[in-house]
N, C-alpha and C positions, 0 to 999 in steps of 0.2 A: 504493500500500500504506500502510495506517495503522499508526502505531507506538503501541503501548499499553504503558505502563510500570507495573509493580507494585513497590511498595516496602514492605517490612515488616522492621523491625529486630529482630524477636523470633522469629517462628516459622520452621519449616523451609520451604524453597522447592522441595522435591523434586517435589511434585505439579504445581507451575507448570512445572517443567522438562519434565515429561512432556507438557505441552500445547504447547510451542514448535513442534514439528514439524508436528502437524496444523494449527495456526493459520497457520503460514507458508504452507501449501498453500492456505489459504482467504483469503490476502491480508492477514493481520494479523501484524505483527512484534511479538512479545512480548519486552520487556526486563524483566528482574527484578533487583532490588537487595536484598541482605540486609544483615545487620549489617556495618558498615564501608563500605558502598557509597554513603554519603551524598554524598561529593564527586563521584563519577562521575555520580550522578543530576543534581546541580546542573549539571555540565558539559554533559550531554546536553540538559537543558532550555534552557540558555543558547545552545546551538548549534542549537536548533530541531528536535531529533530526537524530541521527545515530543509526540504529538497528544492522547493521553488518559492521565490519571494515576489509578491506583487505589492507595490506600494505607491502611494500618492501623497508624499510629504514634500516639504520645501526645505531647501538648504538653509533657509532663514530660521528654522525652528531652533529653540534652545537645545544644546547638547547634540546637534546634528553630527559634529565631527566624530564623536565617540560612537554614535549609532552607525554612521557610515562605515567605519572600520569593521564593525561586526557584519553589516549587511553584505559587504564585499566578499565575505567568506561563503555566501550561498552560491552554489554552482549556476543556478538559473535565476536571473533577475529581470523583472519587467518594471520599468518606471512609467507611471501615468502622469499626465500633466506636464508642466514646464518648470517645476520647481527643483528638479534634480539635476545634478551636473551631467554634462555630456559624457558618454562612455559608461554610464551606470548600468544600462540594460545590456544583457548578454546575447540577445537574439539578433539574427541578421536583420538588416533594416526593413526589408520587405515583410518578413514575418512579424517583426515588432509592430509595424503599422497595422498589419492585419489583426494581431491580437489586441492592440490598443483600441481598435474600432469597436470591439465587443463591449468595452467598458466606458465608451465615450458618453453614453447616456444611461441613466439608471434603468435597468430592465432585468427582471429576474431570469427570463428566458435567455437573453443574450449573455448575461453573466454566467449562467450555467454552462452554456455552450463554449464560451471563452475559456472557462476553467478546464473543461474537458479537453479543449485543444491544447492548452498549456501542459496538461498531464499526458498528452500523447494518445488520447482516446478519440474514438470517432465523434464527429461533431457536425452540427448544422451550420449553414452560413449565417453570418450576422444579419439580423433583420433591421429594417429601418424603423425607428421609434420616434414618434412625435412627442417632444417635451413641452409643447405648449398647446393650449386650447381652452375650452370653457367647460366648467364642471358644475354639476348639481347632483346632490346625493340621491335624489329620487329619479333622475333620468336614467334610461337604460344604457346610454352610452355617452361619451364625451362629444362636444361640439367643436367643429372647426371654424364656424362662422357665426357672426352675431345674428344673421338672418335665421339660421337654423335654430339657434337657442331661443330667439324671439318667437319663432313659430311654435316651438314646443311649449313655451310659457303660455302663449295664447290658448293653445289646445288644452293644457293641463290646469292652468290657473285662471283662465278667463282674461278679461281686458287688463292690460298693464300700462297702457299709454297714459301718461300723466302722473303715474304713481312715482313716489320717490325711489331712487335706485342707489344701492350701495355697491360699488365696485370692490371686489376682494381680490388681492393678489396673493396666491399661495405658491409654495415651492412644488415643483413637479415631483420631488422625492416623496412628499407626503402621500401622493397617490400611488407612486410606484411601490412603496412599502406598505400601503394600506394603513397608514397612520394619520388619519384625518378626522378623528371623532370631534375635535374642537371646531374645525371648519364646518362640519355637518351641523353641529349644534348651533353655531352662529348663523348659518343659512336659515335654519328653521326658526330661530328667535327673530331674525329680521322679518321673515314672512309673517310671523305671529304679530309683529308690531306694524304691519302694513307697509313694509319696505321690500322692494324687489331686489333679491340678491343677484349679483352678476360676478361670478367667481371665475377668475382666469388663473390657470396654472402655467408655470414657466420655470426655467432655470433662473438662478440669481442674476447672472449676467450672461447673455448669449455672446457668441463670437463678436469681436469688435467689428463694427461696420459703420460706414459713413451714413447709412440709411437707418434713422432712428426707428422706423417702423419694423425693420428686421431685427434690430438689436433689442428692442423692448416690445415683445408681443403684446403685453398688457396695454401699452400705449396704442397699438394698432387697433385693439378691440374697443378700448374706452373712447376713442375719438369718433366712433360711429354714432350717428344721430339717434338710431332706434332706441338705444339704451345708454345714453350718456349719463355717467354716474353723477349723483349730487355730492357724494362723499366717497373717498377711497380708503379702504382698510388694508393696510400692508402687513402681510404675515411673513415677508422675507426678512432675513437677518442680514446685517452688513450693508454694503453699498447698494442702494436701490438703483442708482444710475452711475455711469462710469466717470462723469466729470461734471464740474460746476456749470459748464456751458449747456449741458443737457437739462438743466432746470427749466429751460424754455418749454419743455414738455408740460411741466406742472403749471407754468404760467398760461399755457394754452388751454389745458383742461380746466384750470381755475376752480378747483374744489379742494376742501380740506383733505389732508392725507393723514390718517391716524395710524399709529403703530400697534400691531398685535404681537404679543410675546408669549413664548412657551417657557416654562421652567422645566429643565431636563433632569433635575436632581431631586425635586421634592414633589410629593403628592399634593393635591389641592388642600387637603387638611393640614399637611405640614407647612405649606406655603402660607396659609392663613395665620398660623401661629408664629411664623418666622418674623422677627422684628426688622429684617433687612429689606425684603421685597425682591431684590435682585442682587446676585453675587457680584463681587468685584470683577470676576472673570468674564461675566456676561455683559458688563457695561458697554464695552466697545462695540460689539456686534449688534446688541439689542437697542442701544440708545445713541451712543456717540455718532456712529456712522449714519444712521437714518436722519438724525437731527441736522446733518450737514446739507440736507436737501429739503429742509422745511417740513419734515414730518413732525406731527404733534401728538399729544395725548397718549402716551404709552400705557397700554393695558395688558395685564397678565391674563390671558384667556384660558390657559391650560397648565396643569401640573403634569406629573408623570407617574405611570404605574410601571414598576420595574419587574421584569421577568428574569429570575436568577437562573433559569434552566439553560443548559448548554455551556459552551466553553467561555462565554462572557455574558455580561448583563445587557439586556435590551430594554429600552423604555418605550412605552406607548403613551400618547397624549391622552389626558383625561380632562374633559372640559371643566372649567370653574363657572358654574351656572350663573352665579350672581354677577360676575364680571362680564359675562356674555350679555346678560340683560342690560348691564350698564352701557356696554358698547352700542347696543341697539337704541337705547334711550338717547345717547349722545348723538347718534346719527340723526334721529328724528329732530333733535334740537337744532342741529346745523341745517337740516333741510328746511325747517321752519324759517330760519333766518334768510335762507336763499329765496323762499317763496312769498314771504310777507312783503307787502309794499312798505316803503320807508315810513309812510304816514301811520302805519299800524304798529311798527316795531316799538317795543318797550325796552329801554336800556337803563340799567342801574350803574351809575358812575360812583365808585367808592374811592374816597380820598384817604390818603395815609393819615393815621392817627397814632401819635406816639405818647401814650398816657404817662410813661415814666418821665418824660421831659415837660409834661404839662399839657393836658388836652386843650385848654383854652389858648395856649400860646403857640402850639405846633400844628394845629389842624392844617392839612394840605401840604405839609412839608414834604418835599420830594427832591432827591439829589439832583442839583444842577438845573432844575426846571422852574420856570416862572409859572407856577401851577395855575393860579386863578385866571391870569390873562390867557394862558394856553387853553384852559377849559372854555373860556368865553369864545375864543377863536374856533375851537372845535364845535361848540354849540351853534355858532353862526353858520359854519359850513354845513352842519347837519340840517339846519333850517333851510339852507339853499338847496339841499338834496331832497327836500320833501319830508323830513322828520317833523313830527309835532313836538316842538320844543317850548311851546307856550310863549311867554314874554321873557326874552333873554335879557339879563341885567346889562346895564350899559357897559360895564368893564369888570375886570377882575376884582377891584376893590368893592364895587357894588354887590357882587356875588358874596364876597367874604362878609360884608356888612350884614347881609341877610342872614347868613349862617350864625354870626355872632349875636345879632339882635334877637333872633328867634330862638337862640340857644339850641340849634339843630346839632347838638353835640352829645356827649355822654357826661355823666356826673364826674366831677373831680374836685379839686381843692376849692374852686370858686364857682361851682355849678351844682345845683341840686335838682332832683327830679321834679319837685313842685315848681321850680323856676322854669324848667324845660316845658312842662305842661302849660304853665301860665303864659309863656311867651310864644307858644305856637310851634315849637320845634318837633312835635310828635307827628310821625307819619301814620303810625298804627299802634294800637294797644293790643297785645296778644295775650289772651287768657289761657287758662290751663287746658280747656277742651281743644282749642285750636292747636295748641302746642303739642299735646299728646297725640293728636292724629298723625303727626309726622314723627315725633320722637319714638312712639311705640313701634314703628316699622323697623327700627334698628336692632341689631343683635343685642341679646341680653347683656353681654359683657360691656358693650358701649354704654347702655343705659345705666348699668350698675356703676361704672366708673364716674360718669357725670354726677350721678346722685351721691356717690361716696365723696367726691371732691367738693361739690357745691351744695349738697343737700337737695331735698325734693324741690321741684318747681314751685316758685319762681327763682329759687336760689337767693343770692345776696346782692346782685347788681342790677341797677335800673328797674327796681321793683316799684310798682304803683298799685295802690289799693283803690278799687272802685266798685261800688255796688256790693260791698261785702266780699268781694273776691280779689285774689291776688293776680297780678298780670305783670308783664314786662313791657317797657317802652321801646319802640323802634323809631329812631329819629332820622330826620333828613328834610330835604326840600323837593317839591315837585315843580317841574317845568314842562307842562304838557305830558308827553309820554316818557320824559326823562326824569329820573330821580337822582339827586346828588346827595350822597351820604358820607359821613365819616365812618371809617371802619370801627366796629365795636371794640371794647376793651377785651383783651385776650386772657389776662391772668390776674386781674385785680377787681375791686369793687368799691363802691361808695364814694362819697364826697371827701375822700382823704387819700393820702399817699404816705403809708408808713409800714412798718414791719409786720403789722397784723393783717392788713388788707392786701398786701402784695403776696398773694398766694403762690405765684409762680416762683418766687424766691424760696419758699419752703419746699416746693416740689417742681422741678423743671419739666417734669412729664405730666403736669396737671392738665386735665382736659379743659377745653374752652367752656366758659360758663353758659348757663341756660340762655342768657340774653344774647350772647354771640350766636348760638345756634338758632334762636328765634329770628334774629335779624336775617341770617342767611336763608332760613326757610321762607321768610317773607319775600326775599329777593328771588328765590327760585320760582315762587308763585306769581310774582308781579313783574318779571323781566324776561325778555327773550335772550338777553346776553348781559354779562356783567363786565364792566371796564374798571380795572383797578388802575387808577390814574396816577402814575409816578412811582419812582423807586423809593422805598419798597414797603411792603406791608407784612402783616403777621400771618396771613392765611397759609402761606407755603411753609411756615415753621411750626405748624401744629403737630401734636404727637402722632406718630404712625411710622410706617416703613420709610426707609430713606429715599426710595424711588419706586415707581410702578406700584401705586397704592392699592389697598383693598377697600371694600365698602365699609370697613370698620376703622379706617384711618380718618382723622377728623378733618383734614383738608378736603378729602373726597366727600365726606358727609356734608360739609359746608356748601360745596358747589353743586352737589347732585349732578344733574345732566347738563347744567348750564355751560355754554361756551364762555371762556374766560379770556378776555383780551387785555393786554397789559402794556401800555406805553412805558418804556424803560430806558434808562440812560445806557448808552452803548458801552461804557467802560467799566461796568460792574458785572462781568460775565458769571462769576461764581454764584452770586445771589440770583442772577437771572436764570441760570440753569436750574437752580433750586425751584424757582417759580415754574419753570417748564415741566420739570420731572415730578414735583410734588404738588404743584398748584395747577397743572394742566394748562399753563398759560400759552397763549399765542402772543409772543413778544412782538412789539412794534418799537424798535429801538430809535432813540433820538440823539441828536448831537449833544456833546458836552459844550459848556460855554467856552469861548475863546480864552486863552491864557496869555498873560503878558508879564514882563518882569515887575516885581514889586517896586513901587516908587520909593525914592529916597528923599526925605524932606530936606529943605534948605538947611535946617539946623543939624541934621545928621551928616549931610554932605560937608558942612563947615567943620564939624567935629572930626570927620575923616581927614580933612586937610590938616587940622591941628595934630592929629595922630602922626601923619606923615612927617610933619615938621619936627615933631618931638623925636621920632626915630632918627631923623637926620642929625639932630643935635646930639642924640645919644651916640650915634656912630662916630661923630667928631669929638666926642668926650667934652662937649661944651657945657660944663656944669652950671655956670651961672644962668645960661640961657635955658637949660633944662628946668631949673628951679622956677624961673619966671613963667615959662610955658606951663609947667605943672600947676602953678597957682591959678593961672588963667583958665585952665582946662577943668578944674574941679567942679565949678558950677555947672557947665554944660554936661559934664559926665554924670552928675547927680540928676539934673533935669531930664536927661535922655535915658535914665534908669540903667546906666552902666555901673554906678556906684550908689551905695546907700548914703543918706544924709550923715554928715559928720565924718565922712571918709577922709583919709589923709593923702598927701601927695605921694607917699610911699606906696599906698594901695593903688593909686593911679599908675605909678611907674610899673608896678608888678603886673598890671592888667593891660598895658598898651598893646601887646601882641594879640592878646585874646580879644580885645575890643575891635581891633582891625579885622581879625578873622570873622567876628560876628557881623560886622558891617558888610564884608565881602560876601558872606553867606546870604544876607538879605538881598544884595544886588543880584545874586545868581538865582534867587527864588522866582519861580513862575507861579503866579496866582490867578485864579479864575477871574475873568472880567465880566462879572454879572451872572445872569442866568439865561438859559435858552428858552425861547418862545417856540413851543411845539409847532412844527410844520412851517416855520419861517426860515427863509434863507438868510444867513448872516450878512450884514453889510460888507462892503468891499474891504474896509480896514480890519474888521473882525475876522473876515475870511483869511486875509493875509496873515493875521496873527496866528490863526489856527495852523496854517501851512508852515509858518516859521517854527512852531512848537515841535513839528515833526522832523525838521531839518537835521538835528544832530544824530538821529537814529535812522536816517534815510540812507539809501544806497549811493548817495551823491558824493560821499567823502568830504562833506562840509561839516566842520566840527561844531559850529554855532552860527546863530544869526549875525554875529558880529562880522564874520567873514563876508556875508552878503552886504552888510551895511557899508563896508569899505568901498564899495562901488558907487556910493552916493556922492554926487559932485559937491554937495553942500557941506558934508561932514559935520552936521550939527551935533550938539552935545548928547541928544537922546539917540543912542545907537539903535535901540529897538525900533523907534519910529522911523529912523532912516531905512532900516531893513524893510519895514512895512511899506514905505514909499517905493522901494525897489520892487517888491512883490506885486504891489498894485500896478506898477508900470508894466511888469511882465504880463499881467492878466489883461491889460487894456492898453496896448501900444498906440492905439489910434488917438488917444487923448494925451499923449506925452507932450510936455513942454519941451522946447528946444534943448534946454540944458540937461535933460535926462536921456535924450535919444542916443547919444554916443555911448553912455555908460551901459545902457540896456543892450546895445548891440555887441558890447564886449563880453557879456555874460556867457558862460558855457551853454551850449544848446541843450544838453541833457538837463540842466537846472531849469531852464525855461519850460521844457516839455513836462518835467515832473511837476512843477508848480501849476501849470495849466491843467494837467490831469487831475491833480488834487482838487483844484478849484471846481472843475466840472462835477466832481463827485460831491463836494460839499454843497454845491449849488442845487443838488437834487434833494435838499432837505424838505421840500414841499411834499415829497413822497411819504413823509411821516403821516400826514393827515390822510393822504390817499390810501395808504396801507391800513390805517385804522378803519376807514370806511369800507375798504375791501373785506376786512375781517367781519365787519358787521353785516356785509352782504353774503356772508357764508362762503367767501372765496379763499383763494390761496394767497398767503403772504410769503414772498420770496425769502430765501435764507441768505445769511451773510455772516462773516466772521465777526465775533465780538472783540472789543479791545479799545485801547486808547489811541487817539490820533497821534499823540506825542510819542507813541511807540515806534513811529516811522513805518507802520504797516498800512499801505494804501488799501489793503483788502477789507479793512474795517468800514470803509465807505462804499457806497452811499448809506445814509441812515434810512430808517423806515423799513427795516427788515427784521425777520424773525431770527435773531442771531443764534449762532452756535459757538461752541468753545473750541480752542485749539486742541490738537491731538496730544494728550498728556503722555502718551506712551513713548514719544520721541524725546522726552525731557529728562534731564537737562540737555538743551541743545548745546552744540559746540561753543557758540558765543556765550551762552549762560554759564557753561563750565569755566570759561576763561575769566568771566567776571566773578563767579563764585570763589575761584581760587584766590583771586586778588583780594576779595573781601575777607576771606579766611586769613590770609597773610597779614592784612592790615589790622585785623583784630588781634592776632598774636603779637604783632610788633608793638601795638599800643600798650597792651597789657604788660609786655616784657619791659618796656621803657618805664612804666609806672611802678612796677612791682619787683623788677629784677628777676623774674621767673615767668614761666609759662602757666597759663591756667590749666587746672585739671578738668574742670567741668563747667559747661555753660548751659544756660536755659534759653531756648529760642521759641518764639511764636511763629508758626508756619501757617500762612493763610492761602486761600485759593488764588488770590491775586498773584502769588508767586508763579503759579502755573499758567494762569490765563492772561497775565499781563507782562511777565518778565521771564517766561520760558524756563523757570526752574532755577533761578539764580540762588535763592536761599537753599534749595535742595543741594545745589552744587557746593555751596559754602559748607553745609553740614558734612557732605562727603569728604571735602578737603580737610576739615578739622579731624574727622575720624581717621583719615589716612587711607581713603579708598578713591577709586575713580570709576565713572560709569562704563559699563561694558555694553557697547552698542552692536546690534546685529546688522547684517548686511542691508536690511530694509530700513535702517535708521532708528529702530526702536531700541530702547534701553531695557534690558531684561534682567540685568544683574550688575554686580559691582566687582571690581578687581582690587585686591588688597595691595597697597603700595608697600614695598619692603621698608622696614624701619630705617635702614641706612639711607634710603632715598628721600626721607622726610627732612628736607633742608630748607632753611629760610635765611635770608640776608637782612640783617638789622644794622643800620648805621655803618654799612660797609663791611661788616663781619658776617661771613657765612657760618652757620651753625646748624647742628641737628636739632630738630624740635620733636616733641612727643605727640602721640595721638591724644586728642582732647575729647573727653566724654561729652555727650550732648543729651539733654532732656528736652523733648520737643512737645509743646502743646500745639495741636493742630486745631484750627477752627472746625466747627461741625460740618462746614461745607467741604473741607478737605476730606474729612472722614467719609462723607457721602459721595462726593463727586470725583475725588482724586485719590482713591485708595492705592493707586499705583505708587505714589510717593511714600506712603506708609510702608508698603511692601519692600521698597528699595532700601529705606532707612533700616528696617528690621533686618534685612539681609546683610547690610553693612555692619550693624552692631554684632550680629551673630558671627560673621566672618572675623571681625577684628577681635572679638572676645576669645576666639579659638586660637589666636596667635600667641604662642608661648614666648612672651617678651617680658622684661622686667617691669615692675609697676611704675617706675619713673619714666618709662618709655611708653607704656600702654595703660593709661588711666581707665580706658573702657573695660579691659579685662580685669584690672584691679577692682573696679566697682562692681562688676558682675560677680566676681568671686566673693566679695564682701556681702553683696545682697544674697547670694546663694547660701552663705554660711548662716546669716541671720534668719533667712526664710526656713532653712532646714531645722533650726532650733524651734521655730514657731509652728511648722506645718508637717514635720516628718511623720507624725502619728496619723495623718489623714491624707497624705499626698506622696506619690512616689518621686524618686529622685529626678527623673526626666521632666516631670511636670514642674518641680521646683526650679530646675535649671531653666525651663522656659520662662517662668515668672521673672527670674533674675535678669533675663535679657531684654525685658520690655524697656523701651525708651520713649515711645510715642503714646501720648495721652490726649484724651478729648472728653467731651461730654458723653453721657449715656446714649445708646442708640435711640433715635426719635426725640432727643432733647437738644436744645441749642443754647449757646452762650455760657459764660463763665460764672454767672451769678453775682459777680462783684459789682457790675454796673447797676443791677437791680438794687443791691444792698445800699449802694451810695445814693441812688436816686430816692430811695425810700427813707434815707437817714437811719437805717436799721442796724447801726453798729456803734460800738463804744470805743474800740481800740483796733489797732492795726491787725492784731491776731484774729479778730472777727472777720476781716476781709480775707486774710489768708485761709482761714477755715472755710469760708464760702467758696473760694477758688478751688480748693482741693475737693470739697464735696461735689462741686459741679463738674470738674474736669478730671476726676480721679478714675477714669476708665481707660485701661490699656488696650492698645490695638497692635496687631502684627501676627504673622504666622497663621495658625488655625483660628486665631481670634481677630482676624482682619475685619470680618463683617460684623460679628455680634459684640465684639469687645469683651472685656473682663473687668469686673469691679476690682480696683487696685488702689484705693486711697492711700493706704499706708506705704505702698511701694512708691507712689508719686512723692509723698512727703519725704521719704528717705532720700530720694534723688534730689529734691529741691534743697534739702538741708546742706548739701555739699557744693552747690554751684558758686562759682566766682563772679559770673557775669549773667545778667539777663539782657536780652536784646531783641529788637524787632526791626525789620527792614521796610523802608518806604519803597513801594514799587513804582509809583508814578508821581509826577509833580502835582497832579490834581488834588491829592489827598495827603495831608500831613498829620502831625501829632494832634492838632486841635480840631481837625475836620471830622474825625471819626472817634467817638468816645469808646468804641470797641477796642481800639488800641490800648487805651488806659485800663480797660477792664481786663484785657488779656495779658499784655506784657506787665502792666501795673499790678494786676492780681498776682502774677507769678512772683514779682518782686516782693510784694507784701507777704506772701506765703514763705518765700525763702528767708526773708528777714526775721519773721516770727519764729521759724524753725531753728535757724542757726544762731540767732542772737546778734547777728551783724548784717548790715545791709550789703548785698552784692553791688558791684558796679552796674549801673543801668545805662545802656548804650543804645543810641539810635543809629541805624545803618542807612545811609542815603546813597543810592546808586542811580539817581534820576538824571544826573548830568554825565553823559558819556565822557570817560577819561578823567573825571573829577570826583571819584568816589570818596565818601567821607564817613568816618565813624566818630560820633561825638556823644558826649553826655546828654542825657535827656534834658538836663538843665539848659544846655546850649541850644538844643532843638527847640525848647519852649521859648527861649529868647528869640531865636530866629523867626519862629512862627508868629509870635506876637508882634514883632517889628514889621514883618512882611504883611500882616493882615490886621489882627485885632487892634493894634494901636496905630495902624497906618492910616493917616488922614485920607489919602486918595482912595484906598480900598473901602474905608467907611463911607466916603461920599458916594462911591459907586454902588455899594450895597443898599444905601438909603433910597436909591431910586426904586427899589423893589418893596418899599413900605413894610407891611406886616412880615413878609418873608425875610427881608433884610434884617429886621429886628430879631427874628427867629435865629438867624445865623449868629448874631452877636451873643445871644443868650446861650446857644448851644456850645459855642467855644468857651464861654466862661464856665459852663457846667463841666466841660472836659478838663479845663484847668483844675477845677476843684478835684476831679477824680485823679488826675496825675499827682496832685499834692497829697491826697489821702493815701495813695498806694505806694508812692516812691519818695515823697518828701523833697522832690526836685523843683518845686515852684517857690521861688524866692519872694520875700515880702514885697520887694519893689514891683513884682509882676502884679500882685493883688492891688498894690497901690495904683498901678497903672490902669487897672480896670476901673477903680473908683474915679480917678482923674479923668478918664476918657468918657465914661458912660453915665456917671452919677454926678460928679462935681461939675462937669461941663454942662452948663445950663441948656445950650442949644441941643446937644445930643440927648440929654435927659428928657427934655420936653418933647423932642421928636419921638422918642421911644414911648413916652406916656400917651402920645396921640395915636401913633401907628399900631402899637402892640403893648399896652400896659402890662399884660401878663408876662411878656418877655422881660420887661424891666423888673417886675416883681421876682421873677426867677433869679435875675442877676443880684438884686439886693439880698434876697434870702440866702443864696449860696455864699455871698460875702460874709453875712452875719454868722452863718454856720461855720465857715472857715475860721473866723476869729474865735468863735466860742470853743471850737475843738483844738485850738492852738496851732492850726495850720498857717495862720497869718498873724504875725505880731503887728497889729495895726497901729498906725499913728492915731492919736486921739482925735485930731481934727478930721481925718478922713473917716474914722469910724462914726463920728457924729454926723457927718454928711450922709453916710449910708443909712443910719438910724432915722434921720429926719426924712429922707426920701422914702424909706420903707413905710414909715408911719403915714405920710401923706398919701402914698399909693394905696395903702390898706383902706383908708377912708374912701378913696375914689372907687375902689373895686366893690366895697361893701354897698356903696350907694348904687352902683350898677345893678347889683343883685336885687336890691329892694327888700321888702319884707318877706321872709320865708320861714316856714315852720321847722324845716330840717336843719340839723347842725351841719356845718361845713368847716373844713380845716383852715382855709384861707392861707395866710402866711406863717401859721404856727408850725414849728418843727417839733414833732413828737418822736422821740427816740425809743423805739420798741424793738428789742432784740429777741433772740431765741428764748432766753430765760423768761421773757414777759408774755410769750405767745404759746399757749398750750399745745396747739396742733403743729407747731414747727419743730420737727425732730430731725436733726442732722444725722447722717450715717457715720460721720467721722468727727472727732473733736480734737482741737488743737492741744498738744501737750501743754500742761501747766494750767489749763482752765479747770474750774472746779467740777465740771460735768465729767462723768465717767465716759471713757472712750468706748465706742461701739465698733 
């Protein structure tokens, strides 16, 4: 008997399994090996058990070199496909082609005869097999034409003309292997819900052809008029089309394309219980690649039943009935959008609501977007297109005024339910009966969780008592068929913000409250689509699976079948992908604001000149002149907040170099120039500024805008404006003045072409509104790469697209690796200069922006510090790491080359990295495992040293209940994040709610919320490991976080302070000493900088918060401009509380700029008094907690302003029966709140550790 082996590490082996029995009877033993079977194949070959080898693998697969050596020992070899090297097959060319033809298309009969031919038995000729056609489970045969299928439908089903049609694309292999129970169930469910199924089967990608009708059979069928689909349901994995250019197909068909997914490892019951939803291994083929072509709404329609009989395990698809019903329901909703007239369509527009920063002061806040004016522009366009929008407010301010005056908000510090009712902000009051009609439909586990978390309906938030019954209030404004609403509060309740009502602080996995669910139930019943307007909201961060949700996940429950359309800023891809994969969002991305260099005031410029003069005098050793200059510089140094009052000339002398660096950093800073108006093309100069921001990272070889400015004939003082002049001239040479013509003619042609191409794409910003309306028409929104314009990647333009993220599997890229190595060396150099030694351990915050905006630069830095390098496959993907020998770990410091050690790294990843970029976690885990295995001295290898120390301690703690290998696995963990389905570090919530007394409370919250380890077998589900994280943090020398793009700095995102700041607070509390806290800035190519947080806060406040020009520009945006000021002050407070890096003079500057300055104070009081109240309250809290040693005169200014403001706001509320918190600060910590029970307690606290 001959033994024939088939090895394929990609495709299903079910059909091969079906052949084993018949072949055995014919004298052929068929051995098959699938994914993970490589080692068994090698063993069988080495033991002489394989006579003939048939394989379809690629030379790119991991471990191919070792596998190839074994396979070459088999006497007869046949390679299928193009992935194997030439010369692999042993058959003569003619015979090889003949044998390969049997296996070109899945066919049980052809496979059978082909294997007989290989074994030297009699065989039939290869039969022609069609791998494309139309399928229906009830039809006697498959159909080759639409006409034939249409005729069968008419005969069997009756009239179908005018009925909604759902096109389904399934893989031919499903039919060939008889594995299509999920597709059959979907077809029947669609028919049950009145939708005509139109199911096309085909290969994933046919042979490459210039004719798209040949290359994509489903396209050929779907473009026929008889059964043109209203929606397409794609059950193919991987690349649906071959290239971005082929997206024209989807634009022509112009229907939504939804993604159907199978789980090949879990049964439906197991999948429903699984907290992950989709494995890290499946992300690429099931989500990432389809998203590149605009595919939306991923749904898991089948699990697997595994048949263990035979030589290997075969799985069959088992439909997930509830998800299939959901697909059909969503199809009907999209069809409804396509078929309703615009005048009939009802749209709910949900505005961002950030209750932790103040409901009243932050409503409508959206990253980079002029929300209210944008919304008015959209409403006017909808009105033009025939939507019933009622009476559109005159402008954005008028819309905001209506929301504020009618209190169409949610209860918070300055808002009560009776005020909301009295002023007319209520859209609907939902009572128990109405609520229970929807709530009772959900799984008992869902209902039990909500009731356990919040009590029986109506719960604790937005409760209203009427006619003796309890109800919840749903708030908003109506404009015809359009409803404008603030998103409900997700994790707190009441007219307060403190440690008792902030329930999500107690439990990050808490369900949304009854009022949240009631609001979204109402939206489902009263809207045909929901538009979440602006970046970003809470919907996509509700508890549930990380992606591909079930009907028991709260994001899915909230949306029901509704289409969710989401205008979103283009440069926040990680959060946007979360909205797509967890919130079913159709993204319509919009431009970022233009950026320009931070302005330098006359006073600062004058002081810079003084500093230069002082340095010249010092260089010449002119002592008398130095003394005179020093005395004259003291006053401006204090006024400009470089020195505290009472500082000496000696302190000035010591700080001259630092002051000069601080000013230079400000001058290099790029700051947003206002906010983007959705759908509006930027003006010429704003467009030129956008283009210039991309120049340093463009392929032009131009290091900065200053190089372009040199061509300006006038050579004015403002270098950036000169460069803007040049770019404007490039874009419109027809209007050039004579003095500019010659300089433009001298510019390189590639620069001019690049600028014009960028401008053409920026000028397509009007597409933003068109795409939003296209989505509301139930059409296709084209796909495009997400990212920042300043990244120099022109592919992120034009805006108005359903963005997708870059391929994380190729990261770190070669360019990112170079930058990461440099950043690693800079970090080591700085520490060595300051301490005379190298660090043993660092703590790093790793965010998704590192993948999606900077191609893995932080990942590369981690690799370099650990002493490994990325191992790249031939296809460009990074699958593993290579350990750098210890003797090759060399660094040059101050001209001296020396060996340096491996540095241990404790990584806190954002929850988005955990969910969307698990590849990074896998690579870091592999690196730590490999380095820990290197038998090197502890002074050379701190990673191994700490792993062994952890192992020893864990063995003492756990040896009675865990084996040695499991303990070893625990000791290797270095990557931590929040629990599956939970988001955030908890520190920000604690600070917002003032629910802390000491730094240890913040550190404890950080460890409780992020103490879950990921890596290896725990990559998907994670492992609770609070004590492990605490031990790692107790030994770190540095905490650091990297700024990935110029658009967002330390004060723009409070999450930075919660993450890196929380790590610092935890490390300080655990070790008793504060680690160095460093900010890594790689936003300026060639000028990478690592600086203290203190210096970064100085730079950021000078560039924006205290910068008169930036303040003037932001004041143009009224309420939202005031929001920006308050948000940055709030973030300052967080940095101060977590790191102690905010100096008194910075808080003094806040007072002097926004409270003591009458013009700014009165402007805030008029435009957004709640923002001013946030500022004064945080200042008073900072002083009360000892974070700010306030000057008495400034403290009195704040107290006076706060008191006056409190009176104003109380007058606005009027007479109310309910209690509200107002500006009062109530410090309620865990010891004060009975239901707040932490899993882990900081050592030294009186509570017993759990």
